[in-house]
Backbone as XML, in Angstrom:
<?xml version="1.0"?>
<chain id="A" units="angstrom">
  <residue number="1" name="MET">
    <atom name="N" x="0.856" y="-1.173" z="-0.009"/>
    <atom name="CA" x="-0.023" y="0.011" z="0.013"/>
    <atom name="C" x="0.876" y="1.241" z="0.014"/>
  </residue>
  <residue number="2" name="ASN">
    <atom name="N" x="0.702" y="2.119" z="-0.900"/>
    <atom name="CA" x="1.397" y="3.394" z="-0.983"/>
    <atom name="C" x="0.471" y="4.508" z="-0.521"/>
  </residue>
  <residue number="3" name="PRO">
    <atom name="N" x="0.821" y="5.172" z="0.589"/>
    <atom name="CA" x="-0.092" y="6.223" z="1.146"/>
    <atom name="C" x="-0.414" y="7.316" z="0.141"/>
  </residue>
  <residue number="4" name="THR">
    <atom name="N" x="0.463" y="7.581" z="-0.796"/>
    <atom name="CA" x="0.198" y="8.665" z="-1.731"/>
    <atom name="C" x="-0.904" y="8.196" z="-2.754"/>
  </residue>
  <residue number="5" name="GLU">
    <atom name="N" x="-1.183" y="6.947" z="-2.801"/>
    <atom name="CA" x="-2.236" y="6.463" z="-3.693"/>
    <atom name="C" x="-3.617" y="6.419" z="-3.032"/>
  </residue>
  <residue number="6" name="THR">
    <atom name="N" x="-3.651" y="6.538" z="-1.755"/>
    <atom name="CA" x="-4.923" y="6.404" z="-1.000"/>
    <atom name="C" x="-5.783" y="7.575" z="-1.337"/>
  </residue>
  <residue number="7" name="ILE">
    <atom name="N" x="-6.996" y="7.352" z="-1.826"/>
    <atom name="CA" x="-7.897" y="8.444" z="-2.231"/>
    <atom name="C" x="-9.124" y="8.474" z="-1.278"/>
  </residue>
  <residue number="8" name="ALA">
    <atom name="N" x="-9.333" y="7.443" z="-0.479"/>
    <atom name="CA" x="-10.494" y="7.406" z="0.442"/>
    <atom name="C" x="-10.327" y="6.340" z="1.456"/>
  </residue>
  <residue number="9" name="THR">
    <atom name="N" x="-10.963" y="6.502" z="2.622"/>
    <atom name="CA" x="-11.092" y="5.474" z="3.553"/>
    <atom name="C" x="-12.585" y="5.422" z="4.022"/>
  </residue>
  <residue number="10" name="TYR">
    <atom name="N" x="-12.927" y="4.190" z="4.448"/>
    <atom name="CA" x="-14.311" y="4.061" z="4.948"/>
    <atom name="C" x="-14.344" y="2.943" z="5.999"/>
  </residue>
  <residue number="11" name="GLN">
    <atom name="N" x="-15.389" y="2.969" z="6.783"/>
    <atom name="CA" x="-15.559" y="1.912" z="7.788"/>
    <atom name="C" x="-16.811" y="1.098" z="7.436"/>
  </residue>
  <residue number="12" name="ASN">
    <atom name="N" x="-16.693" y="-0.197" z="7.703"/>
    <atom name="CA" x="-17.776" y="-1.153" z="7.441"/>
    <atom name="C" x="-17.596" y="-2.277" z="8.339"/>
  </residue>
  <residue number="13" name="ASN">
    <atom name="N" x="-18.667" y="-2.681" z="9.064"/>
    <atom name="CA" x="-18.693" y="-3.791" z="9.958"/>
    <atom name="C" x="-17.509" y="-3.778" z="10.941"/>
  </residue>
  <residue number="14" name="GLY">
    <atom name="N" x="-17.206" y="-2.549" z="11.481"/>
    <atom name="CA" x="-16.152" y="-2.467" z="12.461"/>
    <atom name="C" x="-14.690" y="-2.446" z="11.915"/>
  </residue>
  <residue number="15" name="SER">
    <atom name="N" x="-14.570" y="-2.528" z="10.637"/>
    <atom name="CA" x="-13.196" y="-2.510" z="10.023"/>
    <atom name="C" x="-13.040" y="-1.212" z="9.229"/>
  </residue>
  <residue number="16" name="THR">
    <atom name="N" x="-11.783" y="-0.744" z="9.150"/>
    <atom name="CA" x="-11.478" y="0.409" z="8.299"/>
    <atom name="C" x="-10.739" y="-0.010" z="7.099"/>
  </residue>
  <residue number="17" name="TYR">
    <atom name="N" x="-11.233" y="0.471" z="5.955"/>
    <atom name="CA" x="-10.653" y="0.079" z="4.646"/>
    <atom name="C" x="-10.101" y="1.374" z="3.971"/>
  </residue>
  <residue number="18" name="SER">
    <atom name="N" x="-9.072" y="1.200" z="3.220"/>
    <atom name="CA" x="-8.516" y="2.284" z="2.395"/>
    <atom name="C" x="-8.649" y="1.946" z="0.901"/>
  </residue>
  <residue number="19" name="ILE">
    <atom name="N" x="-8.955" y="2.868" z="0.074"/>
    <atom name="CA" x="-9.091" y="2.680" z="-1.349"/>
    <atom name="C" x="-7.901" y="3.349" z="-1.994"/>
  </residue>
  <residue number="20" name="ASP">
    <atom name="N" x="-7.053" y="2.620" z="-2.678"/>
    <atom name="CA" x="-5.886" y="3.184" z="-3.379"/>
    <atom name="C" x="-6.166" y="3.211" z="-4.855"/>
  </residue>
  <residue number="21" name="HIS">
    <atom name="N" x="-5.898" y="4.341" z="-5.517"/>
    <atom name="CA" x="-5.949" y="4.450" z="-7.002"/>
    <atom name="C" x="-4.553" y="4.149" z="-7.509"/>
  </residue>
  <residue number="22" name="LEU">
    <atom name="N" x="-4.387" y="2.964" z="-8.108"/>
    <atom name="CA" x="-3.070" y="2.519" z="-8.504"/>
    <atom name="C" x="-2.518" y="3.365" z="-9.626"/>
  </residue>
  <residue number="23" name="GLY">
    <atom name="N" x="-3.394" y="4.120" z="-10.328"/>
    <atom name="CA" x="-2.953" y="4.976" z="-11.458"/>
    <atom name="C" x="-2.230" y="6.194" z="-11.027"/>
  </residue>
  <residue number="24" name="ILE">
    <atom name="N" x="-2.227" y="6.524" z="-9.706"/>
    <atom name="CA" x="-1.518" y="7.712" z="-9.247"/>
    <atom name="C" x="-0.012" y="7.520" z="-9.380"/>
  </residue>
  <residue number="25" name="ALA">
    <atom name="N" x="0.481" y="6.371" z="-8.949"/>
    <atom name="CA" x="1.891" y="6.121" z="-9.043"/>
    <atom name="C" x="2.289" y="5.446" z="-10.344"/>
  </residue>
  <residue number="26" name="CYS">
    <atom name="N" x="1.358" y="4.845" z="-11.000"/>
    <atom name="CA" x="1.619" y="4.125" z="-12.276"/>
    <atom name="C" x="0.554" y="4.473" z="-13.298"/>
  </residue>
  <residue number="27" name="PRO">
    <atom name="N" x="0.699" y="5.451" z="-14.129"/>
    <atom name="CA" x="-0.313" y="5.940" z="-15.022"/>
    <atom name="C" x="-0.983" y="4.864" z="-15.902"/>
  </residue>
  <residue number="28" name="ASP">
    <atom name="N" x="-0.250" y="3.808" z="-16.265"/>
    <atom name="CA" x="-0.865" y="2.764" z="-17.052"/>
    <atom name="C" x="-1.871" y="1.948" z="-16.224"/>
  </residue>
  <residue number="29" name="GLN">
    <atom name="N" x="-2.022" y="2.178" z="-14.949"/>
    <atom name="CA" x="-3.005" y="1.500" z="-14.131"/>
    <atom name="C" x="-4.165" y="2.445" z="-13.758"/>
  </residue>
  <residue number="30" name="TRP">
    <atom name="N" x="-4.307" y="3.489" z="-14.553"/>
    <atom name="CA" x="-5.406" y="4.483" z="-14.333"/>
    <atom name="C" x="-6.733" y="3.719" z="-14.300"/>
  </residue>
  <residue number="31" name="GLY">
    <atom name="N" x="-7.564" y="4.073" z="-13.301"/>
    <atom name="CA" x="-8.855" y="3.422" z="-13.189"/>
    <atom name="C" x="-8.841" y="2.113" z="-12.484"/>
  </residue>
  <residue number="32" name="GLU">
    <atom name="N" x="-7.702" y="1.625" z="-12.016"/>
    <atom name="CA" x="-7.579" y="0.397" z="-11.247"/>
    <atom name="C" x="-7.412" y="0.781" z="-9.753"/>
  </residue>
  <residue number="33" name="PHE">
    <atom name="N" x="-8.101" y="0.057" z="-8.916"/>
    <atom name="CA" x="-8.110" y="0.355" z="-7.496"/>
    <atom name="C" x="-7.807" y="-0.947" z="-6.631"/>
  </residue>
  <residue number="34" name="ALA">
    <atom name="N" x="-7.168" y="-0.737" z="-5.543"/>
    <atom name="CA" x="-6.961" y="-1.759" z="-4.549"/>
    <atom name="C" x="-7.567" y="-1.368" z="-3.227"/>
  </residue>
  <residue number="35" name="VAL">
    <atom name="N" x="-8.163" y="-2.301" z="-2.529"/>
    <atom name="CA" x="-8.801" y="-2.026" z="-1.295"/>
    <atom name="C" x="-8.006" y="-2.767" z="-0.139"/>
  </residue>
  <residue number="36" name="TYR">
    <atom name="N" x="-7.635" y="-2.028" z="0.871"/>
    <atom name="CA" x="-6.857" y="-2.517" z="1.945"/>
    <atom name="C" x="-7.606" y="-2.481" z="3.293"/>
  </residue>
  <residue number="37" name="GLU">
    <atom name="N" x="-7.422" y="-3.475" z="4.056"/>
    <atom name="CA" x="-7.851" y="-3.496" z="5.485"/>
    <atom name="C" x="-6.534" y="-3.527" z="6.240"/>
  </residue>
  <residue number="38" name="GLY">
    <atom name="N" x="-6.220" y="-2.394" z="6.822"/>
    <atom name="CA" x="-4.855" y="-2.226" z="7.433"/>
    <atom name="C" x="-3.826" y="-2.269" z="6.349"/>
  </residue>
  <residue number="39" name="GLU">
    <atom name="N" x="-2.854" y="-3.168" z="6.486"/>
    <atom name="CA" x="-1.815" y="-3.275" z="5.445"/>
    <atom name="C" x="-2.073" y="-4.354" z="4.452"/>
  </residue>
  <residue number="40" name="GLN">
    <atom name="N" x="-3.185" y="-5.137" z="4.628"/>
    <atom name="CA" x="-3.450" y="-6.247" z="3.782"/>
    <atom name="C" x="-4.394" y="-5.878" z="2.657"/>
  </residue>
  <residue number="41" name="GLN">
    <atom name="N" x="-4.014" y="-6.211" z="1.396"/>
    <atom name="CA" x="-4.966" y="-5.991" z="0.325"/>
    <atom name="C" x="-6.000" y="-7.096" z="0.348"/>
  </residue>
  <residue number="42" name="VAL">
    <atom name="N" x="-7.291" y="-6.637" z="0.327"/>
    <atom name="CA" x="-8.382" y="-7.617" z="0.449"/>
    <atom name="C" x="-9.260" y="-7.687" z="-0.796"/>
  </residue>
  <residue number="43" name="ALA">
    <atom name="N" x="-9.074" y="-6.721" z="-1.686"/>
    <atom name="CA" x="-9.917" y="-6.706" z="-2.942"/>
    <atom name="C" x="-9.300" y="-5.754" z="-3.962"/>
  </residue>
  <residue number="44" name="GLU">
    <atom name="N" x="-9.767" y="-5.892" z="-5.192"/>
    <atom name="CA" x="-9.383" y="-4.903" z="-6.228"/>
    <atom name="C" x="-10.549" y="-4.771" z="-7.173"/>
  </residue>
  <residue number="45" name="PHE">
    <atom name="N" x="-10.636" y="-3.658" z="-7.854"/>
    <atom name="CA" x="-11.680" y="-3.397" z="-8.853"/>
    <atom name="C" x="-11.142" y="-2.362" z="-9.814"/>
  </residue>
  <residue number="46" name="ALA">
    <atom name="N" x="-11.821" y="-2.220" z="-10.952"/>
    <atom name="CA" x="-11.482" y="-1.276" z="-11.960"/>
    <atom name="C" x="-12.716" y="-0.624" z="-12.547"/>
  </residue>
  <residue number="47" name="VAL">
    <atom name="N" x="-12.560" y="0.589" z="-12.971"/>
    <atom name="CA" x="-13.706" y="1.250" z="-13.684"/>
    <atom name="C" x="-13.538" y="0.985" z="-15.154"/>
  </residue>
  <residue number="48" name="ALA">
    <atom name="N" x="-14.655" y="0.748" z="-15.862"/>
    <atom name="CA" x="-14.621" y="0.368" z="-17.254"/>
    <atom name="C" x="-13.785" y="1.333" z="-18.111"/>
  </residue>
  <residue number="49" name="ALA">
    <atom name="N" x="-13.781" y="2.581" z="-17.765"/>
    <atom name="CA" x="-13.082" y="3.578" z="-18.571"/>
    <atom name="C" x="-11.611" y="3.397" z="-18.526"/>
  </residue>
  <residue number="50" name="SER">
    <atom name="N" x="-11.079" y="2.502" z="-17.681"/>
    <atom name="CA" x="-9.629" y="2.268" z="-17.624"/>
    <atom name="C" x="-9.121" y="1.695" z="-18.873"/>
  </residue>
  <residue number="51" name="LEU">
    <atom name="N" x="-10.050" y="1.185" z="-19.765"/>
    <atom name="CA" x="-9.627" y="0.603" z="-21.087"/>
    <atom name="C" x="-9.450" y="1.650" z="-22.132"/>
  </residue>
  <residue number="52" name="PHE">
    <atom name="N" x="-9.940" y="2.865" z="-21.905"/>
    <atom name="CA" x="-9.853" y="3.943" z="-22.898"/>
    <atom name="C" x="-8.482" y="4.550" z="-22.958"/>
  </residue>
  <residue number="53" name="LEU">
    <atom name="N" x="-8.131" y="5.096" z="-24.102"/>
    <atom name="CA" x="-6.879" y="5.871" z="-24.182"/>
    <atom name="C" x="-7.019" y="7.120" z="-23.313"/>
  </residue>
  <residue number="54" name="PRO">
    <atom name="N" x="-5.959" y="7.624" z="-22.784"/>
    <atom name="CA" x="-6.023" y="8.736" z="-21.847"/>
    <atom name="C" x="-6.853" y="9.933" z="-22.353"/>
  </residue>
  <residue number="55" name="GLU">
    <atom name="N" x="-6.757" y="10.268" z="-23.637"/>
    <atom name="CA" x="-7.468" y="11.391" z="-24.129"/>
    <atom name="C" x="-8.992" y="11.159" z="-24.224"/>
  </residue>
  <residue number="56" name="HIS">
    <atom name="N" x="-9.461" y="9.898" z="-24.099"/>
    <atom name="CA" x="-10.857" y="9.589" z="-24.207"/>
    <atom name="C" x="-11.511" y="9.190" z="-22.888"/>
  </residue>
  <residue number="57" name="ARG">
    <atom name="N" x="-10.736" y="9.201" z="-21.786"/>
    <atom name="CA" x="-11.253" y="8.765" z="-20.467"/>
    <atom name="C" x="-12.164" y="9.833" z="-19.874"/>
  </residue>
  <residue number="58" name="PRO">
    <atom name="N" x="-13.342" y="9.350" z="-19.369"/>
    <atom name="CA" x="-14.119" y="10.345" z="-18.615"/>
    <atom name="C" x="-13.538" y="10.481" z="-17.225"/>
  </residue>
  <residue number="59" name="PRO">
    <atom name="N" x="-13.973" y="11.473" z="-16.477"/>
    <atom name="CA" x="-13.494" y="11.593" z="-15.080"/>
    <atom name="C" x="-13.790" y="10.337" z="-14.266"/>
  </residue>
  <residue number="60" name="LEU">
    <atom name="N" x="-12.976" y="10.125" z="-13.283"/>
    <atom name="CA" x="-13.238" y="8.981" z="-12.357"/>
    <atom name="C" x="-14.529" y="9.251" z="-11.643"/>
  </residue>
  <residue number="61" name="PRO">
    <atom name="N" x="-15.190" y="8.132" z="-11.223"/>
    <atom name="CA" x="-16.414" y="8.326" z="-10.388"/>
    <atom name="C" x="-16.072" y="9.054" z="-9.102"/>
  </residue>
  <residue number="62" name="GLY">
    <atom name="N" x="-17.040" y="9.601" z="-8.457"/>
    <atom name="CA" x="-16.843" y="10.288" z="-7.176"/>
    <atom name="C" x="-16.545" y="9.329" z="-6.036"/>
  </residue>
  <residue number="63" name="ILE">
    <atom name="N" x="-16.094" y="9.849" z="-4.928"/>
    <atom name="CA" x="-15.734" y="9.050" z="-3.767"/>
    <atom name="C" x="-16.874" y="8.162" z="-3.281"/>
  </residue>
  <residue number="64" name="ASP">
    <atom name="N" x="-18.074" y="8.670" z="-3.275"/>
    <atom name="CA" x="-19.230" y="7.800" z="-2.846"/>
    <atom name="C" x="-19.420" y="6.602" z="-3.730"/>
  </residue>
  <residue number="65" name="GLU">
    <atom name="N" x="-19.272" y="6.774" z="-5.048"/>
    <atom name="CA" x="-19.424" y="5.601" z="-5.923"/>
    <atom name="C" x="-18.236" y="4.727" z="-5.766"/>
  </residue>
  <residue number="66" name="LEU">
    <atom name="N" x="-17.032" y="5.236" z="-5.699"/>
    <atom name="CA" x="-15.876" y="4.325" z="-5.549"/>
    <atom name="C" x="-15.970" y="3.564" z="-4.221"/>
  </residue>
  <residue number="67" name="THR">
    <atom name="N" x="-16.447" y="4.213" z="-3.133"/>
    <atom name="CA" x="-16.668" y="3.513" z="-1.884"/>
    <atom name="C" x="-17.626" y="2.367" z="-2.053"/>
  </residue>
  <residue number="68" name="GLU">
    <atom name="N" x="-18.755" y="2.555" z="-2.721"/>
    <atom name="CA" x="-19.721" y="1.487" z="-2.988"/>
    <atom name="C" x="-19.124" y="0.387" z="-3.816"/>
  </residue>
  <residue number="69" name="ARG">
    <atom name="N" x="-18.316" y="0.679" z="-4.758"/>
    <atom name="CA" x="-17.690" y="-0.365" z="-5.585"/>
    <atom name="C" x="-16.676" y="-1.084" z="-4.718"/>
  </residue>
  <residue number="70" name="ALA">
    <atom name="N" x="-15.969" y="-0.433" z="-3.869"/>
    <atom name="CA" x="-15.018" y="-1.047" z="-2.956"/>
    <atom name="C" x="-15.727" y="-2.040" z="-2.029"/>
  </residue>
  <residue number="71" name="LYS">
    <atom name="N" x="-16.835" y="-1.593" z="-1.445"/>
    <atom name="CA" x="-17.619" y="-2.465" z="-0.559"/>
    <atom name="C" x="-18.073" y="-3.706" z="-1.308"/>
  </residue>
  <residue number="72" name="THR">
    <atom name="N" x="-18.524" y="-3.537" z="-2.483"/>
    <atom name="CA" x="-18.921" y="-4.702" z="-3.315"/>
    <atom name="C" x="-17.799" y="-5.609" z="-3.619"/>
  </residue>
  <residue number="73" name="ALA">
    <atom name="N" x="-16.646" y="-5.073" z="-3.965"/>
    <atom name="CA" x="-15.461" y="-5.884" z="-4.194"/>
    <atom name="C" x="-15.021" y="-6.652" z="-2.964"/>
  </residue>
  <residue number="74" name="VAL">
    <atom name="N" x="-15.050" y="-6.041" z="-1.819"/>
    <atom name="CA" x="-14.706" y="-6.727" z="-0.565"/>
    <atom name="C" x="-15.692" y="-7.791" z="-0.274"/>
  </residue>
  <residue number="75" name="ALA">
    <atom name="N" x="-17.008" y="-7.558" z="-0.457"/>
    <atom name="CA" x="-18.047" y="-8.571" z="-0.185"/>
    <atom name="C" x="-17.885" y="-9.738" z="-1.101"/>
  </residue>
  <residue number="76" name="ASP">
    <atom name="N" x="-17.525" y="-9.481" z="-2.346"/>
    <atom name="CA" x="-17.329" y="-10.571" z="-3.350"/>
    <atom name="C" x="-16.168" y="-11.465" z="-2.971"/>
  </residue>
  <residue number="77" name="GLN">
    <atom name="N" x="-15.206" y="-10.954" z="-2.177"/>
    <atom name="CA" x="-14.056" y="-11.770" z="-1.738"/>
    <atom name="C" x="-14.274" y="-12.522" z="-0.469"/>
  </residue>
  <residue number="78" name="ASP">
    <atom name="N" x="-15.365" y="-12.169" z="0.242"/>
    <atom name="CA" x="-15.669" y="-12.781" z="1.588"/>
    <atom name="C" x="-16.129" y="-14.223" z="1.341"/>
  </residue>
  <residue number="79" name="PRO">
    <atom name="N" x="-15.373" y="-15.187" z="1.883"/>
    <atom name="CA" x="-15.684" y="-16.656" z="1.652"/>
    <atom name="C" x="-16.957" y="-17.144" z="2.352"/>
  </residue>
  <residue number="80" name="ARG">
    <atom name="N" x="-17.544" y="-16.292" z="3.210"/>
    <atom name="CA" x="-18.730" y="-16.756" z="3.978"/>
    <atom name="C" x="-19.855" y="-16.960" z="3.111"/>
  </residue>
</chain>
């Protein structure tokens, strides 16, 4: 986890999660995100626009939408 990539944090079910935008440190990973619980990566997700060339990319979704996507990605990884 690179603190300069962290764009948001949220709490869910007593845990704190961080959302990192991997494209901050590595532009070819624009639109790709990793979700961490503490120092452990627990999920990842991408926005569809990450496939577009830079000049055709729309703005990233807002923090609220990214948080919802992160929650979904974490839930999808939960083995329960």
